[in-house]
C-alpha positions as CSV (number, residue, x, y, z in Angstrom):
1,M,3.2,16.7,19.1
2,I,3.1,14.7,15.9
3,R,5.2,15.9,13.2
4,I,3.1,16.8,10.3
5,L,3.6,15.5,6.7
6,A,5.0,19.2,5.7
7,C,8.4,17.3,5.4
8,T,7.1,16.1,2.1
9,A,6.1,19.4,0.3
10,I,3.6,17.7,-2.0
11,L,1.8,15.4,0.5
12,A,1.7,18.9,2.7
13,A,-0.1,20.4,0.0
14,A,-2.6,17.7,-0.2
15,L,-3.4,17.3,3.6
16,P,-4.6,19.5,6.0
17,A,-2.1,21.0,8.4
18,A,-1.2,18.9,11.2
19,A,-2.9,15.9,9.7
20,F,-1.7,12.3,10.6
21,D,-1.8,10.0,7.8
22,L,-4.1,7.3,8.9
23,Q,-4.1,4.7,6.0
24,G,-6.2,1.5,5.7
25,H,-4.1,-1.3,4.4
26,R,-5.5,-3.1,1.8
27,G,-8.5,-0.9,2.3
28,A,-9.3,-2.6,5.9
29,R,-8.0,-6.2,5.7
30,G,-8.9,-6.9,9.5
31,L,-12.6,-5.9,8.8
32,A,-13.2,-6.9,5.3
33,P,-12.0,-8.8,2.3
34,E,-8.8,-7.5,1.3
35,N,-8.2,-5.3,-1.8
36,T,-12.1,-5.4,-2.5
37,L,-14.7,-2.7,-2.9
38,P,-16.4,-3.7,0.4
39,A,-12.9,-3.3,2.5
40,F,-12.3,0.1,0.8
41,A,-15.8,1.2,1.4
42,T,-15.5,0.0,5.1
43,A,-12.3,2.3,5.3
44,L,-14.0,5.1,3.8
45,S,-16.9,4.9,6.2
46,L,-14.7,4.6,9.5
47,G,-12.9,7.5,7.9
48,V,-9.1,7.3,6.5
49,T,-6.9,9.8,5.2
50,T,-5.5,7.4,2.9
51,L,-6.7,4.1,1.1
52,E,-3.6,1.5,0.6
53,L,-3.8,-1.0,-2.0
54,D,-1.8,-3.1,-4.4
55,V,-2.3,-3.3,-8.5
56,G,-1.1,-5.7,-11.1
57,L,-1.4,-5.4,-14.6
58,S,-3.7,-7.9,-16.7
59,A,-3.0,-9.4,-20.1
60,D,-5.3,-7.0,-21.7
61,G,-3.8,-4.0,-20.1
62,Q,-6.0,-3.3,-16.9
63,L,-4.7,-2.4,-13.5
64,V,-6.1,-5.0,-11.2
65,V,-6.5,-4.5,-7.6
66,S,-4.7,-7.8,-6.1
67,H,-1.8,-8.2,-3.7
68,D,-0.4,-11.2,-5.2
69,P,0.6,-11.4,-8.8
70,L,-1.0,-14.8,-8.7
71,L,-4.5,-15.9,-7.1
72,Q,-4.0,-17.8,-4.1
73,P,-5.7,-20.8,-2.7
74,H,-6.7,-19.2,0.7
75,L,-8.5,-16.4,-1.0
76,A,-10.0,-17.3,-4.4
77,R,-12.7,-19.8,-5.1
78,K,-14.0,-20.6,-8.5
79,D,-17.3,-22.4,-9.0
80,G,-17.7,-22.7,-5.2
81,A,-14.6,-24.5,-4.9
82,W,-11.2,-23.0,-3.2
83,I,-8.2,-23.2,-6.0
84,A,-5.9,-26.1,-5.4
85,A,-2.7,-24.0,-6.3
86,P,-1.7,-20.7,-6.8
87,G,-2.6,-19.1,-10.3
88,P,-3.7,-17.9,-12.7
89,A,-1.2,-15.2,-13.1
90,I,-2.8,-11.8,-13.4
91,W,-0.4,-10.9,-16.2
92,H,-1.3,-13.8,-18.1
93,S,-5.3,-13.4,-17.6
94,R,-7.9,-11.1,-19.2
95,I,-10.2,-9.4,-17.0
96,A,-13.2,-11.6,-18.2
97,D,-11.3,-14.7,-17.0
98,L,-10.2,-13.0,-13.6
99,Q,-13.9,-12.1,-12.9
100,A,-14.6,-16.0,-12.6
101,F,-12.9,-15.9,-9.2
102,D,-14.9,-15.0,-6.0
103,V,-12.5,-13.2,-3.4
104,G,-15.3,-12.4,-0.9
105,R,-14.0,-14.9,1.7
106,L,-11.0,-16.5,3.1
107,D,-10.7,-20.3,3.1
108,P,-11.4,-20.9,7.1
109,S,-9.2,-23.7,6.9
110,S,-6.0,-21.8,5.9
111,R,-3.5,-20.3,8.2
112,Y,-4.1,-17.0,6.7
113,A,-7.8,-17.0,7.8
114,R,-7.0,-17.5,11.3
115,G,-4.9,-14.5,11.3
116,F,-8.0,-12.3,10.6
117,P,-10.7,-13.8,12.7
118,D,-12.7,-10.4,12.5
119,Q,-12.8,-10.2,8.7
120,I,-16.4,-10.2,7.7
121,P,-17.0,-12.1,4.4
122,V,-18.8,-10.7,1.6
123,D,-19.4,-13.6,-0.9
124,G,-19.7,-12.8,-4.7
125,T,-16.9,-10.3,-4.2
126,R,-14.7,-10.0,-7.5
127,L,-11.4,-8.3,-7.9
128,P,-11.8,-4.7,-8.8
129,L,-10.0,-2.7,-11.1
130,L,-8.2,0.6,-9.9
131,Q,-10.7,2.7,-11.7
132,D,-13.4,0.9,-9.6
133,V,-11.7,2.2,-6.5
134,F,-11.8,5.6,-8.0
135,A,-15.3,5.4,-8.5
136,L,-16.3,4.2,-5.2
137,V,-14.3,7.2,-3.8
138,R,-16.3,9.5,-6.0
139,K,-19.6,7.8,-5.0
140,A,-18.7,8.5,-1.4
141,G,-18.2,12.4,-2.1
142,N,-14.9,12.2,-0.6
143,A,-12.8,14.9,-2.5
144,D,-9.9,14.7,0.2
145,V,-8.9,11.0,0.8
146,R,-5.5,9.8,-0.8
147,F,-4.4,6.5,-2.8
148,N,-1.2,5.0,-2.0
149,I,-0.8,2.7,-4.6
150,E,1.7,-0.2,-4.4
151,T,3.3,-1.7,-7.7
152,K,3.3,-5.7,-7.1
153,L,6.5,-6.8,-8.9
154,S,9.6,-8.8,-8.2
155,P,13.0,-8.6,-9.9
156,L,13.2,-12.4,-8.9
157,K,10.2,-13.5,-10.9
158,P,10.1,-11.3,-13.9
159,D,7.8,-13.6,-16.1
160,E,4.9,-13.4,-13.5
161,T,4.1,-9.8,-14.0
162,A,4.5,-6.9,-16.4
163,S,7.6,-5.0,-16.5
164,P,8.5,-2.1,-14.3
165,E,8.2,0.3,-17.2
166,Q,4.9,-1.2,-18.3
167,M,3.4,-1.0,-15.0
168,A,4.7,2.6,-14.2
169,V,3.2,3.7,-17.7
170,A,-0.2,2.1,-17.0
171,L,-0.3,3.4,-13.6
172,V,0.8,7.1,-14.4
173,D,-1.7,7.3,-17.1
174,A,-4.5,5.8,-14.7
175,V,-3.5,8.2,-12.2
176,R,-3.6,11.3,-14.6
177,A,-6.5,10.0,-16.4
178,A,-8.6,10.2,-13.1
179,G,-7.1,13.8,-12.4
180,L,-5.6,12.3,-9.1
181,E,-2.0,13.6,-9.4
182,R,-2.5,15.3,-6.1
183,R,-4.1,12.8,-4.2
184,A,-2.1,9.6,-5.1
185,T,1.2,8.2,-4.0
186,I,3.1,5.2,-5.9
187,Q,4.9,2.8,-3.5
188,S,6.8,-0.5,-4.1
189,F,9.3,-2.8,-2.4
190,D,10.7,-2.8,-6.3
191,W,12.1,0.4,-6.8
192,R,12.6,-0.1,-10.6
193,S,9.0,0.7,-11.0
194,L,9.6,3.8,-9.0
195,K,12.4,5.1,-10.9
196,E,10.3,4.8,-13.9
197,A,7.5,6.5,-12.4
198,A,9.6,9.2,-11.4
199,R,10.7,9.6,-15.0
200,L,7.1,10.0,-16.3
201,A,5.7,12.1,-13.5
202,P,8.0,13.6,-11.0
203,D,5.0,15.4,-9.6
204,I,3.4,12.3,-8.2
205,P,4.9,11.2,-4.9
206,R,6.7,8.3,-4.3
207,A,7.3,6.1,-1.3
208,C,10.2,3.7,-1.0
209,L,8.9,0.4,0.9
210,T,11.8,-1.4,3.0
211,I,12.0,-4.5,5.0
212,E,15.0,-5.9,6.5
213,G,14.3,-9.3,8.0
214,T,15.2,-12.8,7.7
215,S,12.4,-14.1,5.3
216,F,12.4,-11.1,3.2
217,D,15.2,-8.3,3.0
218,N,14.9,-5.9,0.3
219,V,17.8,-3.7,1.2
220,Q,20.1,-6.6,1.8
221,R,23.1,-4.7,3.5
222,G,26.2,-6.3,4.0
223,R,26.1,-8.6,1.0
224,P,28.6,-8.5,-1.7
225,D,26.3,-7.5,-4.5
226,A,23.5,-4.8,-4.6
227,S,19.9,-5.7,-4.1
228,P,18.1,-6.3,-7.1
229,W,15.0,-4.6,-5.4
230,L,16.8,-1.0,-5.5
231,A,17.1,0.2,-9.1
232,G,20.8,0.0,-9.2
233,L,21.5,1.4,-5.5
234,D,23.7,-0.3,-3.0
235,A,22.7,0.0,0.3
236,D,26.3,-0.3,1.5
237,D,27.3,2.9,-0.1
238,F,24.7,4.7,2.3
239,P,25.3,5.1,6.3
240,Q,21.4,4.5,6.9
241,T,18.3,3.2,5.0
242,P,17.0,7.1,4.9
243,A,19.8,8.0,3.1
244,L,19.3,5.4,0.5
245,V,15.4,6.3,0.4
246,Q,16.6,9.9,-0.4
247,A,19.2,8.9,-2.8
248,A,16.0,6.9,-4.6
249,G,14.2,9.9,-4.9
250,C,11.4,9.1,-2.8
251,G,9.9,11.9,-0.3
252,I,8.5,8.9,1.7
253,W,10.1,6.3,3.6
254,S,7.5,3.3,4.4
255,P,9.7,0.8,6.5
256,F,8.4,-2.4,8.2
257,H,7.4,-1.3,11.8
258,R,9.8,-3.6,13.5
259,N,12.6,-1.9,11.6
260,V,11.7,1.7,13.0
261,T,13.9,3.2,15.6
262,A,13.9,6.8,17.3
263,E,17.3,7.5,15.4
264,L,16.2,6.4,12.2
265,V,12.8,8.4,12.4
266,A,15.0,11.6,13.4
267,T,17.5,11.0,10.7
268,A,14.7,10.6,8.1
269,H,13.0,13.6,9.0
270,A,16.4,15.6,8.8
271,R,16.5,14.5,5.4
272,N,13.0,15.6,4.8
273,L,11.6,12.4,4.3
274,A,8.0,11.6,6.1
275,V,8.2,8.4,7.8
276,V,4.9,5.7,7.1
277,P,5.6,2.5,8.7
278,W,3.6,-1.0,7.8
279,T,1.6,-2.9,8.6
280,V,0.6,-1.9,12.3
281,N,-2.1,-3.7,14.0
282,D,-1.6,-3.4,17.5
283,P,-2.3,-0.6,19.9
284,D,0.7,-0.9,22.0
285,D,2.8,-0.8,18.4
286,M,1.0,2.3,17.5
287,N,1.6,4.1,20.4
288,R,5.3,3.2,20.5
289,L,5.7,4.4,16.9
290,L,3.3,7.7,17.5
291,D,6.0,8.4,20.4
292,L,8.7,8.5,17.9
293,K,6.6,10.9,15.7
294,V,6.2,9.0,12.7
295,D,4.1,10.7,10.3
296,G,1.7,8.0,9.5
297,L,0.7,4.4,9.9
298,I,-0.7,1.8,7.9
299,S,-3.3,-0.7,9.5
300,D,-5.2,-3.5,8.7
301,Y,-7.5,-2.0,11.4
302,P,-8.1,1.5,10.8
303,D,-10.8,1.5,13.7
304,R,-8.3,0.5,16.1
305,L,-5.7,3.3,14.7
306,R,-8.5,5.7,15.0
307,A,-9.0,4.9,18.5
308,V,-5.5,5.2,19.5
309,L,-5.4,8.7,17.7
310,Q,-8.4,9.9,19.5
311,A,-7.1,8.8,22.7
312,R,-4.3,11.0,22.3
313,G,-6.3,13.9,21.3
314,L,-5.3,14.0,17.5
315,P,-7.8,15.1,14.9
316,L,-9.3,12.1,12.9
317,P,-10.3,12.2,9.2
318,A,-14.1,12.7,8.5
319,P,-16.2,9.2,8.0
320,S,-17.4,9.0,4.5
321,P,-20.1,6.3,4.5
322,V,-20.5,4.4,1.5
323,R,-21.6,1.0,-0.1
324,P,-20.0,-0.8,-2.7
């Protein structure tokens, strides 16, 4: 039987008993333009436990829903033309300027677009604010769905974004203003923002994101110096990544799905951590991870994940049909 999220006390209070955390990645990136109101409406209409999304802070202090600190050529158009190079940076732009870009369709000539052949474009879509996502959920009448909000920061590119402190203050304030402390999680690869969020709002759950790969490794085990991503912790001081996550004060460990093993899941559960891997799109991978008793999965295709859960006889979150 799937281990419930009771291993994280705050999440257990927010989710029904025996709930599995079905998260729509960037809303439903495989089905609709990522991190947009159409994507979140798609996820809500299918039925998810959690909306996963990314935020950056604009020059005028607004939380903008976007995965990348800079607008990307495969995603953004202005005056009908795809932008030629990354930019502008959200942190250096005002909302009025960012609203000039259309993010409702992937450039069909891009390699990125070829990875999402089922994504249905919605021309005229603009970058939403975090408060717009909250409003959409209210419009849907859904009083249960959670928000897993990732701070998009990098210690390697500090000039591209707000500081971890600025980001944490803005996000905590937004969650509190919306009265969503019990329905929000703050996650990040850059644990500096999680450390600051813990200081400001220890009641809001935090998820430590990790990846240990060749192209990106925020853990950096076995290197001479501590990883700049881990807020002063050194992975080599801990026997396994779950112990590192626990030391960081996170109740949720969210690893890259290919880094997950049965031993690590068992170790995480023994340390009272929920395990929610990302980004899992293949049904075979979903079933493998479910067999390991993970507590949730983050997927670009919540429809596929629902089908897998249904086939295993697991309860599903109710749909909340809504249009942006």
